[in-house]
N, C-alpha and C positions, 0 to 999 in steps of 0.2 A: 325896353330895358335890356332884354337879351341881345337886340340888334346892336346897341352901343357897346356892349361887352364884347361881342364878336368882332366889331371894328377895331376896338382897342387891342384884342388878341392878335388880329391880323397885322396891325401896325407893329406890335412887339415882335412878332415872328419875322416881319420884313426887316426890321432894324437888326435883329439878331443874325439873320442871314447875311445882311450887308457887312456886319462886324466880322463874321466868320470868313466871308470872302476876302476882306481886307487882310485879316490875319493870315489866311491861306496864301495870299499873294506875297505877303511879307516873308512868310516862312519859306516859300519857294525861292525868293530872291536870296535869302540868307544861305539856303542850301546850295544854290548855284554859285555863290561867292566862294564856297569852300573849294570846289573844283581842283584841277591840276593841269599841268602842261599837257596839251593834246598829244596823245600817243605815248606818254611817259607818266604813269600814275605815281611813280616814286616822288616826283617833284610836285608836292601838294601844299606848299607853304609860300606865301608872298613875302619876299625879303628885299629890303633896300640894298642897292649895290654896295654901299659902304659897309653893310653888315655881313656881306658874303665872306666865307673863308678866303684867305689869301690865295689859295689854289685857284679859285675862280674869279676873284675880284678884278685882277688885271685884265682878264678876258672881256669884262663888261665895262669897266671904268677906266682902263688905260693905266699908265704909270703915273702916280701922283706927282704933280709939279712939272711934268714933261708935256708940253703942248703938242697935240697931234699924235700922241702915242697910243690912242685908243683905236679899236677896230671900227671900221666904217659901218658895220652891220649891227652893232650891239643894241642900238636904240637907247632909250632913257627910261627912268622910273624903275619900280621894283621888278624883280624876276621871280618866276617860280623856282623853288629850291627844294632839294631833298638830299638825304644822305643814307648810305648803307654801311653798316659796320662790318668789317672783315677781320680775320684773326690778327693781322699785323698792320692794320691801318683803316682808313675810312674813305670810301668813294663818295665824292660830292657831285651832284648834278644841278645845273642851273640853266634856265632858258626863258625866252619870251617869244613873241611872234616872229622875231627876226633872227635869233641866234641861240644855239644850244651848245652847252659845253659839259665835259666830264673830266674829272681829275681825281687824284688820290693823294692823301696825306699819310705817309708811312710813319709808323711809330718809331722806326729805327733810322729815319732820315729827315732832312729838312723838307718842308713842303715843296712838292714838285709843281710843274706847270699844269696846263690843261689843253685838251684838244677840242676844237669847236667846228661847227658847220651850220648850215641853215636847217630849220625844222623839217622841211620836206626831205632833204637829203638824209637827215638823221632817222626819219621814220622809214626810209627805204633801205638804207645801207647800214644804219647804226653809226656809232663813233668809236674809234679806237685811239687809245693813248698808249704809246709804246716807248719804253725807255730802258737804258742800261746804265748801271753805276759801277764805278771802280776805275782802275788804272789800266791803260793799254786797251787792246781790242776786247769787245764784250764777250764774256763767258756765259752770261745769262741775260735774258730779257724779261722785263715786267710788262704784261699786257693787261690793260684796263679797258673794259668795254661798256658801252651803253647801247641797249637794244630796245626796240619798241615793245609795247604791251603785246602779249601773246606768245613770246619766246620764253621757254622755260629752261632750256639747256643749250650749251654750245658744244658741238663735237669738234675736237682738235684732232685732225688727221694729218699725218705726214704726207708731204707732197709725193705723189706717186701711188697713194692709196694705202700705205702701211697703217696698221692699227694704231690708234692714238688713245685719247681719253675723253671723258665727258666732264664738262665744267658746269656746275649749276648756275643759273641766272637767278639772282635774288633781287627782287624789286627793280627790274630793268637793268641791273648791273652784274658784271662778272669780272673776275680778276684771277690771274695765275702767273706763275713764273716758269720759264722754259729755257732750255739751252739753245745752242746754235743749230736750229733745225728749220728747214723750210716747211711750213705748215699751211693748211687750209682750214678755216673756221666755217662750220655749218650750223646755222640756227635751226632749232627744233622746237616744236610747239604747235600752234594753230596752223591750219593749212595756208592761211593768208601770209604767214611769216616764214614759211619753210624755204623760200627762195633766197634768204639772206645768206650770202657766202662771201668770204674775204680771204685772199691769198697773202701770206706774209713770208717773204723770202729772207728769213732771219739769218740763215747760214751764209747767204750771199752778202748780206749787210756786214756781218762780222768779217768775212773774207775781204771785202772791199776796203775795210779799215787797215787790214794787214797788221803791221807792227806799230801802228800809230801810237805815239806816246801821249795819251790823253788821260786826264783824271777828272773825277767828278761824275756828273750824270749827263747823259746825252739823250735827246728825244729823236724819234724816227717817224717818218710819214711815208706810207706806201700807197701810191695812187693806183687805182684799178685801170688796167689797160682796156681801152674800148675797141671792140671788133669793128672794122670798117664795114659799111653796108655794101 
C-alpha cells in the first residue's frame, strides 16, 4: 500500500516538475522577447514601419508612392523604437539589425529628418543629427545625438581646448543648441565608451555658406577624417 502511494507521489512530483520546467521556459522566452536594440536600451519596443513617427518613417520605409526611394540597408518588418522627451521636443530612435536612426520632432517646428548608419558604426561612433533653421547663413545649430549604453554625459569643448559645457545623456540621447563654434564632443561614462569623440567644425560650416540667401532648415554631415597608416 505504502509502495503504491510512494509511486503515485513520485509521478505527481515528476509531472509537477515538468510543468514548472515548461512554464519556466515559456517565461524565459517572454522575457527575452521584451529586449531592446543591442547597444541602445532606449529602443525597447517593436513597432511596424508604418507606425513610426514621420521623423523616422522615411528612413526605413522610403517615400510613399515613389519607387526606389527607400534606403538599401533598412530591411523589412518591425523595428525597435524608443523616444526621449526633451524640453522643446522629442528625440526618436529606431533600428533593426541593419539600420539605426535618430531624429527630433521640435514643438516649435515641423518634423525634421533623421540621421542613420549601421548598428556597428552607431555603437562605435554614435549618430549625430545636425541642423540649422532660419534665413541666410546659420546663426545657431541644433545637435541631436544617439550614443551607446554606458555613456552618461557628453562634454562640449571648443576646438583648441577652451572650456565648454557638459550635456547630460538621457536614455542614450542628448540634444543641445549652440552658436557658430568649432567644437569637439567627448563621451563620458564607462571605460569602454570613453573613446567616443566627434569634431564638429560649425564655425567653418557657417563661414562656407557666407551670405547665402537660404530659408527653412538645412541638415549637415561631418565625416571623420581618417589618419593614413
